[in-house]
The first five atom37 places (N, CA, C, CB, O) and aatype in JSON, in Angstrom:
{
  "aatype": [12, 7, 0, 15, 19, 17, 15, 19, 1, 7, 1, 13, 3, 7, 3, 14, 6, 0, 0, 10, 6, 7, 12, 11, 0, 1, 0, 13, 0, 6, 7, 3, 18, 10, 17, 6, 6, 3, 6, 10, 7, 1, 14, 3, 16, 10, 6, 6, 10, 18, 6, 16, 6, 15, 19, 5, 6, 15, 7, 16, 8, 15, 19, 10, 3, 19, 8, 6, 13, 9, 15, 0, 16, 7, 6, 3, 3, 13, 7, 16, 9, 1, 14, 10, 16, 3, 0, 6, 10, 10, 0, 0, 13, 7, 16, 6, 6, 14, 15, 19, 0, 10, 13, 3, 6, 10, 3, 11, 0, 7, 1, 10, 14, 18, 2, 1, 14, 1, 17, 15, 0, 8, 4, 0, 10, 10, 18, 6, 3, 3, 19, 0, 19, 6, 10, 0, 9, 17, 7, 18, 15, 7, 3],
  "atom_mask": [
    [1, 1, 1, 1, 1],
    [1, 1, 1, 0, 1],
    [1, 1, 1, 1, 1],
    [1, 1, 1, 1, 1],
    [1, 1, 1, 1, 1],
    [1, 1, 1, 1, 1],
    [1, 1, 1, 1, 1],
    [1, 1, 1, 1, 1],
    [1, 1, 1, 1, 1],
    [1, 1, 1, 0, 1],
    [1, 1, 1, 1, 1],
    [1, 1, 1, 1, 1],
    [1, 1, 1, 1, 1],
    [1, 1, 1, 0, 1],
    [1, 1, 1, 1, 1],
    [1, 1, 1, 1, 1],
    [1, 1, 1, 1, 1],
    [1, 1, 1, 1, 1],
    [1, 1, 1, 1, 1],
    [1, 1, 1, 1, 1],
    [1, 1, 1, 1, 1],
    [1, 1, 1, 0, 1],
    [1, 1, 1, 1, 1],
    [1, 1, 1, 1, 1],
    [1, 1, 1, 1, 1],
    [1, 1, 1, 1, 1],
    [1, 1, 1, 1, 1],
    [1, 1, 1, 1, 1],
    [1, 1, 1, 1, 1],
    [1, 1, 1, 1, 1],
    [1, 1, 1, 0, 1],
    [1, 1, 1, 1, 1],
    [1, 1, 1, 1, 1],
    [1, 1, 1, 1, 1],
    [1, 1, 1, 1, 1],
    [1, 1, 1, 1, 1],
    [1, 1, 1, 1, 1],
    [1, 1, 1, 1, 1],
    [1, 1, 1, 1, 1],
    [1, 1, 1, 1, 1],
    [1, 1, 1, 0, 1],
    [1, 1, 1, 1, 1],
    [1, 1, 1, 1, 1],
    [1, 1, 1, 1, 1],
    [1, 1, 1, 1, 1],
    [1, 1, 1, 1, 1],
    [1, 1, 1, 1, 1],
    [1, 1, 1, 1, 1],
    [1, 1, 1, 1, 1],
    [1, 1, 1, 1, 1],
    [1, 1, 1, 1, 1],
    [1, 1, 1, 1, 1],
    [1, 1, 1, 1, 1],
    [1, 1, 1, 1, 1],
    [1, 1, 1, 1, 1],
    [1, 1, 1, 1, 1],
    [1, 1, 1, 1, 1],
    [1, 1, 1, 1, 1],
    [1, 1, 1, 0, 1],
    [1, 1, 1, 1, 1],
    [1, 1, 1, 1, 1],
    [1, 1, 1, 1, 1],
    [1, 1, 1, 1, 1],
    [1, 1, 1, 1, 1],
    [1, 1, 1, 1, 1],
    [1, 1, 1, 1, 1],
    [1, 1, 1, 1, 1],
    [1, 1, 1, 1, 1],
    [1, 1, 1, 1, 1],
    [1, 1, 1, 1, 1],
    [1, 1, 1, 1, 1],
    [1, 1, 1, 1, 1],
    [1, 1, 1, 1, 1],
    [1, 1, 1, 0, 1],
    [1, 1, 1, 1, 1],
    [1, 1, 1, 1, 1],
    [1, 1, 1, 1, 1],
    [1, 1, 1, 1, 1],
    [1, 1, 1, 0, 1],
    [1, 1, 1, 1, 1],
    [1, 1, 1, 1, 1],
    [1, 1, 1, 1, 1],
    [1, 1, 1, 1, 1],
    [1, 1, 1, 1, 1],
    [1, 1, 1, 1, 1],
    [1, 1, 1, 1, 1],
    [1, 1, 1, 1, 1],
    [1, 1, 1, 1, 1],
    [1, 1, 1, 1, 1],
    [1, 1, 1, 1, 1],
    [1, 1, 1, 1, 1],
    [1, 1, 1, 1, 1],
    [1, 1, 1, 1, 1],
    [1, 1, 1, 0, 1],
    [1, 1, 1, 1, 1],
    [1, 1, 1, 1, 1],
    [1, 1, 1, 1, 1],
    [1, 1, 1, 1, 1],
    [1, 1, 1, 1, 1],
    [1, 1, 1, 1, 1],
    [1, 1, 1, 1, 1],
    [1, 1, 1, 1, 1],
    [1, 1, 1, 1, 1],
    [1, 1, 1, 1, 1],
    [1, 1, 1, 1, 1],
    [1, 1, 1, 1, 1],
    [1, 1, 1, 1, 1],
    [1, 1, 1, 1, 1],
    [1, 1, 1, 1, 1],
    [1, 1, 1, 0, 1],
    [1, 1, 1, 1, 1],
    [1, 1, 1, 1, 1],
    [1, 1, 1, 1, 1],
    [1, 1, 1, 1, 1],
    [1, 1, 1, 1, 1],
    [1, 1, 1, 1, 1],
    [1, 1, 1, 1, 1],
    [1, 1, 1, 1, 1],
    [1, 1, 1, 1, 1],
    [1, 1, 1, 1, 1],
    [1, 1, 1, 1, 1],
    [1, 1, 1, 1, 1],
    [1, 1, 1, 1, 1],
    [1, 1, 1, 1, 1],
    [1, 1, 1, 1, 1],
    [1, 1, 1, 1, 1],
    [1, 1, 1, 1, 1],
    [1, 1, 1, 1, 1],
    [1, 1, 1, 1, 1],
    [1, 1, 1, 1, 1],
    [1, 1, 1, 1, 1],
    [1, 1, 1, 1, 1],
    [1, 1, 1, 1, 1],
    [1, 1, 1, 1, 1],
    [1, 1, 1, 1, 1],
    [1, 1, 1, 1, 1],
    [1, 1, 1, 1, 1],
    [1, 1, 1, 1, 1],
    [1, 1, 1, 0, 1],
    [1, 1, 1, 1, 1],
    [1, 1, 1, 1, 1],
    [1, 1, 1, 0, 1],
    [1, 1, 1, 1, 1]
  ],
  "atom_positions": [
    [[0.81, -1.19, 0.0], [0.0, 0.0, 0.0], [0.86, 1.25, 0.0], [-0.93, 0.0, 1.19], [0.45, 2.27, -0.56]],
    [[2.04, 1.22, 0.61], [2.86, 2.42, 0.72], [2.59, 3.15, 2.01], [0.0, 0.0, 0.0], [1.7, 2.79, 2.78]],
    [[3.36, 4.19, 2.23], [3.21, 4.99, 3.45], [2.26, 6.15, 3.21], [4.57, 5.52, 3.93], [1.97, 6.51, 2.06]],
    [[1.78, 6.73, 4.3], [0.86, 7.86, 4.23], [1.34, 8.97, 5.17], [-0.57, 7.43, 4.59], [1.88, 8.7, 6.24]],
    [[1.13, 10.21, 4.74], [1.32, 11.34, 5.65], [-0.01, 11.55, 6.37], [1.79, 12.65, 4.88], [-1.08, 11.3, 5.8]],
    [[0.05, 11.99, 7.59], [-1.14, 12.21, 8.39], [-0.88, 13.33, 9.38], [-1.56, 10.9, 9.12], [0.28, 13.65, 9.67]],
    [[-1.92, 13.92, 9.91], [-1.79, 14.95, 10.93], [-3.0, 14.91, 11.85], [-1.63, 16.35, 10.29], [-4.08, 14.46, 11.46]],
    [[-2.79, 15.4, 13.06], [-3.85, 15.45, 14.06], [-3.53, 16.58, 15.03], [-4.01, 14.09, 14.81], [-2.37, 16.87, 15.3]],
    [[-4.58, 17.19, 15.55], [-4.43, 18.23, 16.57], [-5.26, 17.85, 17.78], [-4.84, 19.62, 16.03], [-6.29, 17.19, 17.65]],
    [[-4.8, 18.27, 18.96], [-5.56, 18.01, 20.17], [-5.33, 19.06, 21.22], [0.0, 0.0, 0.0], [-4.31, 19.76, 21.21]],
    [[-6.26, 19.17, 22.12], [-6.19, 20.14, 23.21], [-4.9, 19.94, 24.0], [-7.43, 20.01, 24.15], [-4.49, 18.82, 24.26]],
    [[-4.27, 21.05, 24.38], [-3.03, 21.0, 25.14], [-3.2, 21.73, 26.45], [-1.85, 21.61, 24.33], [-3.49, 22.93, 26.47]],
    [[-3.04, 21.01, 27.55], [-3.14, 21.59, 28.89], [-1.83, 21.5, 29.65], [-4.23, 20.89, 29.68], [-1.82, 21.43, 30.88]],
    [[-0.71, 21.51, 28.91], [0.59, 21.48, 29.55], [1.25, 20.11, 29.59], [0.0, 0.0, 0.0], [2.42, 20.01, 29.94]],
    [[0.52, 19.07, 29.23], [1.05, 17.71, 29.3], [0.99, 17.07, 27.91], [0.26, 16.86, 30.33], [-0.08, 16.64, 27.48]],
    [[2.13, 17.0, 27.19], [2.1, 16.43, 25.85], [1.65, 14.96, 25.82], [3.45, 16.55, 25.22], [0.98, 14.54, 24.88]],
    [[2.02, 14.19, 26.83], [1.61, 12.78, 26.89], [0.09, 12.66, 26.97], [2.26, 12.07, 28.1], [-0.51, 11.82, 26.3]],
    [[-0.54, 13.51, 27.79], [-2.0, 13.48, 27.9], [-2.64, 13.91, 26.58], [-2.48, 14.39, 29.06], [-3.65, 13.34, 26.18]],
    [[-2.06, 14.9, 25.92], [-2.58, 15.34, 24.62], [-2.49, 14.2, 23.61], [-1.82, 16.58, 24.12], [-3.43, 13.96, 22.85]],
    [[-1.35, 13.5, 23.58], [-1.17, 12.38, 22.66], [-2.2, 11.29, 22.94], [0.25, 11.81, 22.77], [-2.82, 10.77, 22.01]],
    [[-2.38, 10.93, 24.2], [-3.34, 9.89, 24.54], [-4.75, 10.3, 24.13], [-3.29, 9.59, 26.05], [-5.53, 9.46, 23.67]],
    [[-5.09, 11.58, 24.29], [-6.4, 12.06, 23.85], [-6.57, 11.96, 22.34], [0.0, 0.0, 0.0], [-7.64, 11.59, 21.86]],
    [[-5.53, 12.28, 21.6], [-5.59, 12.19, 20.14], [-5.73, 10.74, 19.7], [-4.33, 12.81, 19.51], [-6.49, 10.42, 18.78]],
    [[-4.99, 9.85, 20.37], [-5.08, 8.43, 20.03], [-6.48, 7.89, 20.34], [-4.02, 7.63, 20.79], [-7.05, 7.15, 19.53]],
    [[-7.01, 8.25, 21.49], [-8.35, 7.78, 21.87], [-9.38, 8.27, 20.86], [-8.71, 8.26, 23.29], [-10.28, 7.52, 20.47]],
    [[-9.27, 9.52, 20.44], [-10.21, 10.06, 19.46], [-10.07, 9.36, 18.11], [-9.99, 11.58, 19.29], [-11.07, 8.98, 17.5]],
    [[-8.82, 9.17, 17.63], [-8.6, 8.5, 16.34], [-9.17, 7.08, 16.38], [-7.09, 8.47, 16.0], [-9.79, 6.64, 15.42]],
    [[-8.95, 6.39, 17.49], [-9.46, 5.02, 17.61], [-10.98, 5.01, 17.64], [-8.9, 4.35, 18.88], [-11.61, 4.24, 16.92]],
    [[-11.58, 5.87, 18.47], [-13.04, 5.9, 18.6], [-13.72, 6.28, 17.29], [-13.45, 6.88, 19.7], [-14.79, 5.75, 16.97]],
    [[-13.11, 7.19, 16.53], [-13.71, 7.64, 15.27], [-13.33, 6.74, 14.1], [-13.28, 9.07, 14.98], [-13.81, 6.95, 12.98]],
    [[-12.48, 5.75, 14.33], [-12.05, 4.88, 13.24], [-11.19, 5.61, 12.23], [0.0, 0.0, 0.0], [-11.17, 5.26, 11.05]],
    [[-10.46, 6.62, 12.69], [-9.64, 7.44, 11.81], [-8.23, 6.84, 11.68], [-9.55, 8.9, 12.35], [-7.23, 7.45, 12.04]],
    [[-8.2, 5.62, 11.14], [-6.95, 4.89, 10.94], [-7.21, 3.82, 9.88], [-6.41, 4.26, 12.28], [-8.36, 3.45, 9.62]],
    [[-6.13, 3.34, 9.28], [-6.26, 2.3, 8.28], [-6.6, 0.97, 8.95], [-4.96, 2.16, 7.45], [-5.93, 0.56, 9.9]],
    [[-7.65, 0.32, 8.46], [-8.04, -1.0, 8.96], [-8.34, -1.86, 7.75], [-9.29, -0.92, 9.93], [-9.29, -1.6, 7.01]],
    [[-7.52, -2.88, 7.56], [-7.64, -3.73, 6.37], [-8.3, -5.07, 6.66], [-6.28, -3.96, 5.77], [-8.41, -5.92, 5.77]],
    [[-8.74, -5.28, 7.87], [-9.29, -6.57, 8.29], [-10.81, -6.51, 8.41], [-8.67, -7.02, 9.62], [-11.36, -6.85, 9.46]],
    [[-11.49, -6.07, 7.36], [-12.94, -5.89, 7.43], [-13.68, -7.15, 7.86], [-13.46, -5.44, 6.09], [-14.7, -7.07, 8.54]],
    [[-13.18, -8.32, 7.47], [-13.85, -9.56, 7.84], [-13.81, -9.81, 9.35], [-13.22, -10.74, 7.1], [-14.63, -10.56, 9.88]],
    [[-12.86, -9.19, 10.04], [-12.75, -9.36, 11.49], [-13.63, -8.37, 12.25], [-11.32, -9.2, 11.92], [-13.94, -8.6, 13.42]],
    [[-14.02, -7.3, 11.61], [-14.67, -6.22, 12.33], [-13.62, -5.42, 13.07], [0.0, 0.0, 0.0], [-12.54, -5.92, 13.37]],
    [[-13.93, -4.2, 13.37], [-12.96, -3.34, 14.06], [-12.73, -3.83, 15.5], [-13.44, -1.87, 14.06], [-13.65, -4.34, 16.13]],
    [[-11.52, -3.66, 15.99], [-11.23, -4.1, 17.37], [-11.96, -3.23, 18.39], [-9.71, -4.05, 17.64], [-12.34, -2.09, 18.11]],
    [[-12.15, -3.78, 19.57], [-12.84, -3.08, 20.66], [-11.89, -2.23, 21.5], [-13.56, -4.07, 21.54], [-12.32, -1.29, 22.17]],
    [[-10.6, -2.57, 21.48], [-9.63, -1.84, 22.29], [-8.38, -1.57, 21.46], [-9.28, -2.64, 23.57], [-8.12, -2.23, 20.45]],
    [[-7.6, -0.6, 21.92], [-6.31, -0.33, 21.27], [-5.39, -1.54, 21.38], [-5.63, 0.9, 21.9], [-4.63, -1.83, 20.46]],
    [[-5.45, -2.25, 22.49], [-4.61, -3.42, 22.66], [-4.92, -4.45, 21.57], [-4.82, -4.02, 24.06], [-4.0, -5.04, 20.99]],
    [[-6.2, -4.67, 21.31], [-6.59, -5.6, 20.24], [-6.09, -5.1, 18.89], [-8.13, -5.79, 20.22], [-5.63, -5.88, 18.06]],
    [[-6.2, -3.82, 18.66], [-5.72, -3.24, 17.4], [-4.24, -3.54, 17.22], [-5.97, -1.7, 17.36], [-3.82, -4.02, 16.16]],
    [[-3.44, -3.25, 18.25], [-1.99, -3.43, 18.15], [-1.59, -4.91, 18.05], [-1.31, -2.8, 19.35], [-0.5, -5.21, 17.57]],
    [[-2.45, -5.82, 18.48], [-2.16, -7.25, 18.38], [-2.46, -7.81, 16.98], [-2.97, -8.01, 19.41], [-2.06, -8.94, 16.68]],
    [[-3.14, -7.05, 16.14], [-3.52, -7.51, 14.8], [-2.29, -7.55, 13.9], [-4.61, -6.6, 14.19], [-1.54, -6.58, 13.82]],
    [[-2.09, -8.67, 13.24], [-0.9, -8.88, 12.42], [-0.73, -7.8, 11.35], [-0.95, -10.24, 11.77], [0.38, -7.31, 11.14]],
    [[-1.8, -7.43, 10.67], [-1.67, -6.42, 9.61], [-1.25, -5.07, 10.17], [-2.99, -6.29, 8.84], [-0.54, -4.32, 9.5]],
    [[-1.69, -4.74, 11.37], [-1.28, -3.49, 12.01], [0.19, -3.56, 12.4], [-2.16, -3.18, 13.25], [0.92, -2.59, 12.24]],
    [[0.63, -4.7, 12.9], [2.03, -4.86, 13.26], [2.93, -4.75, 12.04], [2.26, -6.21, 13.96], [4.06, -4.26, 12.13]],
    [[2.46, -5.21, 10.9], [3.26, -5.18, 9.68], [3.17, -3.87, 8.92], [2.85, -6.29, 8.79], [4.17, -3.39, 8.4]],
    [[1.97, -3.29, 8.84], [1.75, -2.13, 7.98], [1.36, -0.87, 8.72], [0.69, -2.44, 6.99], [1.33, 0.21, 8.12]],
    [[1.08, -0.97, 10.0], [0.68, 0.2, 10.77], [-0.74, 0.62, 10.49], [0.0, 0.0, 0.0], [-1.5, -0.07, 9.82]],
    [[-1.09, 1.78, 11.04], [-2.44, 2.31, 10.91], [-2.48, 3.58, 10.06], [-3.03, 2.59, 12.27], [-3.56, 4.11, 9.79]],
    [[-1.32, 4.07, 9.63], [-1.23, 5.29, 8.84], [-1.89, 6.45, 9.61], [-1.9, 5.1, 7.45], [-2.63, 7.24, 9.03]],
    [[-1.6, 6.53, 10.91], [-2.24, 7.53, 11.77], [-1.38, 7.78, 13.01], [-3.66, 7.08, 12.18], [-0.32, 7.19, 13.18]],
    [[-1.88, 8.66, 13.86], [-1.21, 8.97, 15.12], [-1.05, 7.73, 15.99], [-1.99, 10.05, 15.88], [-0.24, 7.72, 16.92]],
    [[-1.81, 6.69, 15.72], [-1.69, 5.46, 16.49], [-0.35, 4.76, 16.27], [-2.83, 4.51, 16.14], [-0.02, 3.82, 16.99]],
    [[0.42, 5.21, 15.27], [1.71, 4.59, 14.95], [2.89, 5.22, 15.7], [1.95, 4.68, 13.47], [4.01, 4.75, 15.56]],
    [[2.66, 6.26, 16.47], [3.77, 6.9, 17.2], [3.48, 6.86, 18.7], [3.98, 8.37, 16.72], [2.33, 6.89, 19.12]],
    [[4.57, 6.79, 19.5], [4.36, 6.49, 20.92], [5.24, 7.28, 21.89], [4.59, 5.07, 21.15], [4.9, 7.37, 23.07]],
    [[6.34, 7.83, 21.44], [7.31, 8.38, 22.39], [7.82, 9.74, 21.95], [8.49, 7.42, 22.56], [8.27, 9.91, 20.82]],
    [[7.73, 10.72, 22.85], [8.3, 12.04, 22.6], [9.81, 12.0, 22.85], [7.62, 13.12, 23.49], [10.27, 11.4, 23.82]],
    [[10.55, 12.64, 21.96], [11.99, 12.81, 22.15], [12.3, 14.3, 22.09], [12.81, 12.02, 21.06], [11.42, 15.1, 21.77]],
    [[13.52, 14.68, 22.4], [13.89, 16.09, 22.37], [14.01, 16.56, 20.93], [15.21, 16.33, 23.13], [14.09, 15.76, 20.0]],
    [[14.04, 17.87, 20.75], [14.16, 18.46, 19.41], [15.46, 18.07, 18.72], [14.08, 19.98, 19.51], [15.56, 18.12, 17.49]],
    [[16.44, 17.68, 19.5], [17.72, 17.25, 18.91], [17.94, 15.75, 19.09], [18.88, 18.04, 19.53], [19.03, 15.24, 18.81]],
    [[16.92, 15.05, 19.57], [17.02, 13.61, 19.81], [17.11, 12.82, 18.52], [0.0, 0.0, 0.0], [16.81, 13.33, 17.43]],
    [[17.54, 11.58, 18.65], [17.68, 10.69, 17.51], [16.35, 10.01, 17.22], [18.79, 9.64, 17.75], [15.77, 9.34, 18.08]],
    [[15.87, 10.18, 16.0], [14.6, 9.57, 15.6], [14.72, 8.05, 15.63], [14.17, 10.05, 14.2], [15.77, 7.49, 15.33]],
    [[13.62, 7.42, 15.98], [13.54, 5.97, 16.0], [12.1, 5.6, 15.7], [14.02, 5.38, 17.37], [11.25, 6.48, 15.54]],
    [[11.83, 4.32, 15.62], [10.48, 3.84, 15.34], [9.5, 4.38, 16.38], [10.45, 2.29, 15.33], [9.68, 4.17, 17.58]],
    [[8.47, 5.09, 15.92], [7.42, 5.56, 16.81], [7.71, 6.82, 17.57], [0.0, 0.0, 0.0], [6.95, 7.18, 18.47]],
    [[8.81, 7.53, 17.25], [9.15, 8.73, 18.01], [8.46, 9.97, 17.45], [10.66, 8.93, 18.02], [8.1, 10.04, 16.28]],
    [[8.3, 10.96, 18.33], [7.69, 12.25, 18.0], [8.69, 13.32, 18.41], [6.29, 12.45, 18.72], [9.02, 13.45, 19.59]],
    [[9.16, 14.1, 17.45], [10.18, 15.11, 17.73], [9.61, 16.5, 17.5], [11.42, 14.9, 16.85], [9.09, 16.79, 16.43]],
    [[9.69, 17.38, 18.52], [9.24, 18.76, 18.32], [10.16, 19.5, 17.35], [9.16, 19.51, 19.67], [11.36, 19.21, 17.28]],
    [[9.59, 20.44, 16.63], [10.42, 21.28, 15.77], [11.27, 22.2, 16.64], [9.54, 22.1, 14.79], [10.83, 22.64, 17.7]],
    [[12.47, 22.48, 16.2], [13.31, 23.48, 16.87], [12.74, 24.86, 16.56], [14.81, 23.37, 16.41], [11.89, 25.0, 15.68]],
    [[13.21, 25.87, 17.29], [12.77, 27.24, 17.0], [13.08, 27.62, 15.56], [13.43, 28.24, 17.96], [12.26, 28.26, 14.9]],
    [[14.25, 27.23, 15.07], [14.62, 27.54, 13.68], [13.7, 26.83, 12.7], [16.08, 27.14, 13.42], [13.31, 27.41, 11.68]],
    [[13.34, 25.58, 13.0], [12.42, 24.84, 12.12], [11.02, 25.44, 12.15], [12.36, 23.36, 12.53], [10.35, 25.5, 11.12]],
    [[10.58, 25.89, 13.33], [9.28, 26.57, 13.42], [9.27, 27.82, 12.56], [8.96, 26.93, 14.89], [8.32, 28.07, 11.81]],
    [[10.34, 28.62, 12.66], [10.43, 29.84, 11.85], [10.43, 29.52, 10.36], [11.69, 30.63, 12.22], [9.76, 30.19, 9.58]],
    [[11.18, 28.51, 9.97], [11.26, 28.14, 8.55], [9.91, 27.63, 8.04], [12.34, 27.07, 8.33], [9.51, 27.96, 6.92]],
    [[9.22, 26.84, 8.83], [7.96, 26.24, 8.39], [6.77, 27.18, 8.49], [7.68, 25.0, 9.19], [5.93, 27.23, 7.59]],
    [[6.7, 27.94, 9.6], [5.52, 28.74, 9.89], [5.77, 30.25, 9.87], [4.98, 28.36, 11.21], [4.82, 31.03, 9.85]],
    [[7.04, 30.67, 9.87], [7.33, 32.1, 9.92], [7.21, 32.68, 11.3], [0.0, 0.0, 0.0], [7.26, 33.9, 11.47]],
    [[7.04, 31.83, 12.3], [6.91, 32.25, 13.7], [7.26, 31.08, 14.6], [5.47, 32.78, 13.99], [7.17, 29.92, 14.19]],
    [[7.66, 31.37, 15.83], [7.91, 30.33, 16.8], [6.63, 29.93, 17.54], [8.96, 30.78, 17.79], [6.64, 28.97, 18.32]],
    [[5.54, 30.67, 17.31], [4.26, 30.39, 17.95], [3.15, 30.33, 16.9], [3.94, 31.46, 19.02], [2.33, 31.24, 16.82]],
    [[3.12, 29.25, 16.11], [2.1, 29.16, 15.06], [0.69, 29.03, 15.64], [2.39, 27.98, 14.15], [0.5, 28.45, 16.71]],
    [[-0.27, 29.58, 14.92], [-1.67, 29.48, 15.32], [-2.29, 28.2, 14.77], [-2.47, 30.71, 14.85], [-1.74, 27.57, 13.87]],
    [[-3.43, 27.86, 15.3], [-4.19, 26.72, 14.79], [-4.53, 26.96, 13.32], [-5.48, 26.49, 15.63], [-4.4, 26.06, 12.5]],
    [[-4.97, 28.18, 13.0], [-5.36, 28.51, 11.62], [-4.18, 28.37, 10.67], [-5.93, 29.93, 11.55], [-4.33, 27.86, 9.57]],
    [[-3.0, 28.83, 11.09], [-1.82, 28.72, 10.23], [-1.43, 27.26, 10.03], [-0.64, 29.5, 10.84], [-1.1, 26.86, 8.92]],
    [[-1.48, 26.47, 11.09], [-1.19, 25.05, 10.95], [-2.15, 24.41, 9.95], [-1.29, 24.34, 12.32], [-1.72, 23.69, 9.05]],
    [[-3.44, 24.68, 10.12], [-4.44, 24.09, 9.22], [-4.21, 24.53, 7.78], [-5.85, 24.47, 9.67], [-4.38, 23.73, 6.85]],
    [[-3.84, 25.78, 7.58], [-3.57, 26.28, 6.23], [-2.41, 25.53, 5.58], [-3.28, 27.79, 6.27], [-2.51, 25.09, 4.44]],
    [[-1.31, 25.38, 6.31], [-0.16, 24.68, 5.76], [-0.44, 23.18, 5.58], [1.06, 24.87, 6.66], [0.02, 22.57, 4.62]],
    [[-1.19, 22.61, 6.5], [-1.55, 21.2, 6.39], [-2.4, 20.98, 5.14], [-2.32, 20.74, 7.65], [-2.12, 20.07, 4.36]],
    [[-3.41, 21.8, 4.95], [-4.29, 21.65, 3.79], [-3.52, 21.83, 2.47], [-5.44, 22.67, 3.87], [-3.82, 21.18, 1.48]],
    [[-2.53, 22.72, 2.48], [-1.73, 22.98, 1.28], [-0.61, 21.95, 1.09], [-1.13, 24.37, 1.35], [0.11, 22.0, 0.09]],
    [[-0.48, 21.01, 2.03], [0.58, 20.0, 1.94], [1.97, 20.58, 2.14], [0.0, 0.0, 0.0], [2.94, 20.09, 1.57]],
    [[2.06, 21.63, 2.98], [3.35, 22.3, 3.18], [3.93, 22.12, 4.58], [3.2, 23.76, 2.89], [4.81, 22.88, 4.98]],
    [[3.45, 21.14, 5.33], [4.07, 20.85, 6.62], [5.39, 20.12, 6.36], [3.13, 19.98, 7.53], [5.48, 19.32, 5.42]],
    [[6.42, 20.39, 7.17], [7.68, 19.69, 6.95], [7.59, 18.22, 7.34], [8.81, 20.36, 7.74], [7.15, 17.88, 8.44]],
    [[7.99, 17.35, 6.43], [8.04, 15.92, 6.68], [9.47, 15.45, 6.44], [7.03, 15.14, 5.76], [9.73, 14.71, 5.49]],
    [[10.38, 15.87, 7.28], [11.77, 15.48, 7.09], [12.25, 14.48, 8.14], [12.66, 16.71, 7.12], [13.43, 14.44, 8.47]],
    [[11.34, 13.7, 8.64], [11.66, 12.63, 9.58], [11.58, 11.3, 8.84], [10.7, 12.65, 10.82], [10.94, 11.21, 7.8]],
    [[12.23, 10.3, 9.37], [12.11, 8.97, 8.77], [10.68, 8.43, 8.9], [13.11, 7.98, 9.42], [9.91, 8.87, 9.76]],
    [[10.35, 7.5, 8.04], [9.05, 6.84, 8.13], [8.88, 6.24, 9.52], [8.9, 5.74, 7.02], [9.86, 5.84, 10.15]],
    [[7.68, 6.19, 10.0], [7.31, 5.66, 11.31], [7.72, 6.59, 12.45], [7.95, 4.3, 11.52], [7.92, 6.15, 13.58]],
    [[7.84, 7.89, 12.13], [8.08, 8.87, 13.18], [7.3, 10.14, 12.82], [9.62, 9.18, 13.33], [6.67, 10.21, 11.77]],
    [[7.35, 11.12, 13.72], [6.51, 12.3, 13.54], [7.18, 13.55, 14.09], [5.16, 12.1, 14.22], [8.15, 13.49, 14.84]],
    [[6.63, 14.67, 13.7], [6.96, 15.98, 14.26], [5.81, 16.41, 15.16], [7.21, 17.04, 13.13], [4.7, 15.88, 15.09]],
    [[6.09, 17.39, 16.02], [5.01, 18.01, 16.78], [5.34, 19.48, 16.99], [4.79, 17.29, 18.14], [6.5, 19.9, 16.92]],
    [[4.3, 20.25, 17.26], [4.45, 21.67, 17.56], [3.26, 22.13, 18.39], [4.58, 22.52, 16.26], [2.14, 21.66, 18.2]],
    [[3.52, 23.04, 19.3], [2.42, 23.66, 20.03], [1.79, 24.71, 19.12], [2.92, 24.3, 21.36], [2.48, 25.35, 18.33]],
    [[0.48, 24.86, 19.24], [-0.26, 25.86, 18.47], [-0.85, 26.86, 19.46], [-1.37, 25.19, 17.59], [-1.32, 26.49, 20.53]],
    [[-0.83, 28.12, 19.07], [-1.12, 29.21, 20.01], [-2.34, 30.03, 19.6], [0.08, 30.12, 20.12], [-2.67, 30.15, 18.43]],
    [[-2.98, 30.59, 20.61], [-3.99, 31.63, 20.48], [-3.69, 32.66, 21.55], [-5.46, 31.06, 20.62], [-3.61, 32.33, 22.73]],
    [[-3.51, 33.91, 21.14], [-3.22, 35.0, 22.08], [-2.05, 34.67, 23.0], [-4.46, 35.33, 22.91], [-2.14, 34.85, 24.21]],
    [[-0.96, 34.18, 22.42], [0.27, 33.86, 23.14], [0.15, 32.71, 24.14], [0.75, 35.06, 23.86], [1.02, 32.55, 25.0]],
    [[-0.91, 31.92, 24.05], [-1.12, 30.79, 24.94], [-1.17, 29.52, 24.1], [-2.43, 30.96, 25.79], [-1.91, 29.45, 23.11]],
    [[-0.38, 28.52, 24.49], [-0.42, 27.23, 23.79], [-1.75, 26.55, 24.12], [0.79, 26.32, 24.19], [-2.03, 26.24, 25.27]],
    [[-2.56, 26.31, 23.07], [-3.89, 25.75, 23.28], [-4.04, 24.35, 22.68], [-4.93, 26.66, 22.68], [-4.9, 23.58, 23.11]],
    [[-3.2, 24.02, 21.69], [-3.29, 22.71, 21.06], [-1.89, 22.19, 20.78], [-4.12, 22.77, 19.77], [-0.93, 22.95, 20.69]],
    [[-1.81, 20.88, 20.64], [-0.6, 20.22, 20.2], [-0.93, 19.6, 18.85], [-0.09, 19.14, 21.24], [-1.93, 18.89, 18.71]],
    [[-0.09, 19.86, 17.87], [-0.23, 19.23, 16.55], [0.84, 18.18, 16.41], [-0.13, 20.29, 15.39], [1.99, 18.41, 16.78]],
    [[0.46, 17.04, 15.87], [1.4, 15.96, 15.59], [1.15, 15.54, 14.14], [1.24, 14.74, 16.6], [0.01, 15.32, 13.73]],
    [[2.22, 15.43, 13.37], [2.08, 14.98, 11.98], [3.25, 14.1, 11.63], [1.98, 16.19, 11.01], [4.38, 14.33, 12.06]],
    [[2.96, 13.09, 10.84], [4.01, 12.13, 10.54], [3.79, 11.4, 9.24], [0.0, 0.0, 0.0], [2.97, 11.77, 8.41]],
    [[4.57, 10.34, 9.12], [4.66, 9.57, 7.89], [4.83, 8.13, 8.32], [5.85, 10.06, 6.96], [5.87, 7.75, 8.84]],
    [[3.79, 7.31, 8.1], [3.91, 5.93, 8.54], [3.14, 4.99, 7.64], [3.42, 5.79, 9.97], [2.37, 5.42, 6.78]],
    [[3.36, 3.71, 7.85], [2.75, 2.67, 7.06], [3.77, 2.03, 6.14], [0.0, 0.0, 0.0], [4.83, 2.61, 5.88]],
    [[3.45, 0.87, 5.65], [4.33, 0.16, 4.7], [3.61, -0.07, 3.41], [4.82, -1.17, 5.27], [4.17, -0.65, 2.48]]
  ]
}
């Protein structure tokens, strides 16, 4: 099938792990992921999803494929999420505090930076009135 680029945004209350878990729960509940096992029916839990052979081999082409935050200068690995550096934020968004609207505009235009290896992602805080209100995560996953 090949890999897919994907993006998701979620409420940010100061805890990136909680924001990620909320995004994953929403993606799972809404079925916003690749599921190729129609004859099985969709799984009831994330654990069941991750135990499915096709998911282990090809992923979900969604935020469900990433699991661990690393530093902006950390080494990418399978399932990692790396925040953009200030310089990368400026290059991508023209500001170190991008808005939700600006993120959505660049996402819709296909202009978000995807310079990470497959099976990893970028993240950035999104701002309204100088306050971080959402966390955006976007990546490239699937086989």
